[in-house]
C-alpha positions as CSV (number, residue, x, y, z in Angstrom):
1,M,-9.0,35.2,-262.7
2,N,-5.4,36.3,-263.2
3,A,-4.6,40.0,-263.2
4,K,-3.2,41.2,-266.5
5,P,0.2,42.9,-266.2
6,I,-0.3,46.6,-266.9
7,K,2.1,48.0,-269.5
8,G,0.8,51.6,-269.5
9,V,-1.8,54.0,-268.1
10,F,-3.8,56.2,-270.5
11,S,-5.8,59.2,-269.3
12,V,-8.8,59.5,-271.6
13,I,-10.0,63.0,-272.3
14,D,-12.9,61.9,-274.6
15,S,-14.0,59.2,-276.9
16,F,-16.0,59.1,-280.2
17,A,-16.8,56.9,-283.2
18,I,-16.8,57.2,-286.9
19,K,-19.4,54.7,-287.8
20,S,-18.8,54.7,-291.5
21,R,-15.2,53.4,-290.8
22,N,-16.3,51.0,-288.1
23,E,-13.8,52.6,-285.7
24,F,-13.9,53.8,-282.2
25,Y,-11.5,56.4,-280.9
26,L,-10.0,57.3,-277.4
27,I,-8.1,60.6,-277.2
28,G,-5.9,61.4,-274.3
29,E,-2.4,61.2,-272.9
30,L,-0.2,58.3,-272.0
31,T,0.6,59.1,-268.3
32,E,2.7,56.0,-267.5
33,G,4.5,53.2,-269.3
34,E,4.1,52.4,-273.0
35,I,1.5,51.6,-275.6
36,E,1.6,49.7,-278.9
37,S,-0.7,48.6,-281.6
38,T,-2.2,45.1,-281.1
39,W,-2.1,45.7,-277.3
40,F,-5.4,46.2,-275.3
41,V,-7.2,49.0,-273.6
42,N,-9.0,47.8,-270.5
43,I,-12.2,49.9,-270.0
44,P,-13.6,49.6,-266.5
45,L,-17.3,48.8,-266.2
46,N,-17.2,48.8,-262.4
47,K,-14.5,48.1,-259.7
48,S,-14.1,44.5,-260.6
49,L,-15.1,44.2,-264.2
50,S,-13.7,45.7,-267.4
51,I,-13.9,45.0,-271.1
52,T,-10.9,44.9,-273.3
53,V,-10.6,46.3,-276.9
54,R,-7.6,45.6,-279.2
55,I,-5.7,48.7,-280.3
56,K,-5.7,48.9,-284.1
57,S,-3.3,51.9,-284.3
58,I,-2.1,55.0,-282.5
59,E,-1.8,58.5,-283.9
60,D,-0.3,61.7,-282.5
61,V,-2.8,64.6,-282.4
62,D,-2.1,68.3,-282.1
63,F,-4.8,70.9,-281.3
64,T,-4.6,74.4,-282.7
65,Q,-4.9,76.3,-279.4
66,E,-2.9,73.9,-277.2
67,K,0.7,73.2,-276.8
68,G,0.4,69.6,-275.8
69,R,0.4,66.6,-278.0
70,Y,-2.2,63.9,-277.5
71,K,-2.5,60.3,-278.5
72,L,-5.5,58.9,-280.4
73,I,-6.1,55.2,-279.9
74,I,-8.0,53.7,-282.8
75,V,-9.9,50.4,-282.4
76,D,-12.0,48.4,-284.8
77,S,-15.6,48.3,-283.8
78,D,-18.7,46.8,-285.4
79,S,-22.0,48.6,-285.0
80,E,-23.0,46.7,-281.9
81,S,-19.7,47.3,-280.2
82,T,-19.7,50.9,-281.2
83,E,-23.1,51.5,-279.5
84,L,-21.9,49.8,-276.4
85,L,-18.7,51.8,-276.2
86,L,-20.5,55.1,-276.9
87,G,-23.0,54.3,-274.2
88,L,-20.1,54.0,-271.7
89,N,-19.4,57.7,-272.1
90,I,-15.6,57.1,-271.8
91,G,-14.0,60.3,-270.9
92,N,-12.2,62.0,-268.0
93,E,-11.0,58.7,-266.7
94,T,-7.9,56.5,-266.7
95,V,-7.7,53.1,-268.4
96,N,-4.9,50.5,-268.3
97,I,-3.0,49.2,-271.3
98,T,-2.1,45.5,-271.3
99,I,-0.5,43.1,-273.8
100,D,-3.2,40.4,-273.1
101,G,-6.9,40.7,-273.5
102,E,-9.9,39.3,-275.3
103,A,-10.5,40.6,-278.8
């Protein structure tokens, strides 16, 4: 299995879903590199296995009490995928951003 070239590193603060929109969200900060729509987030399941999800869009988010600006990664997610992603409890971790992946 070939390693995918990493284009960015994203520090996830938390994740959530809006089921009525069939979307899953990762909020955090890009700590390294770059990120673009249609690229992939690589979510680690363990040290040697990760799942990839295609980025639908990226938004800037400001919180009322904080000075920092965060990124919101939005991915399309059907109900089955949403339940899987919610079950992973993605938060307080780092994920890699790649151009290649499996949608």
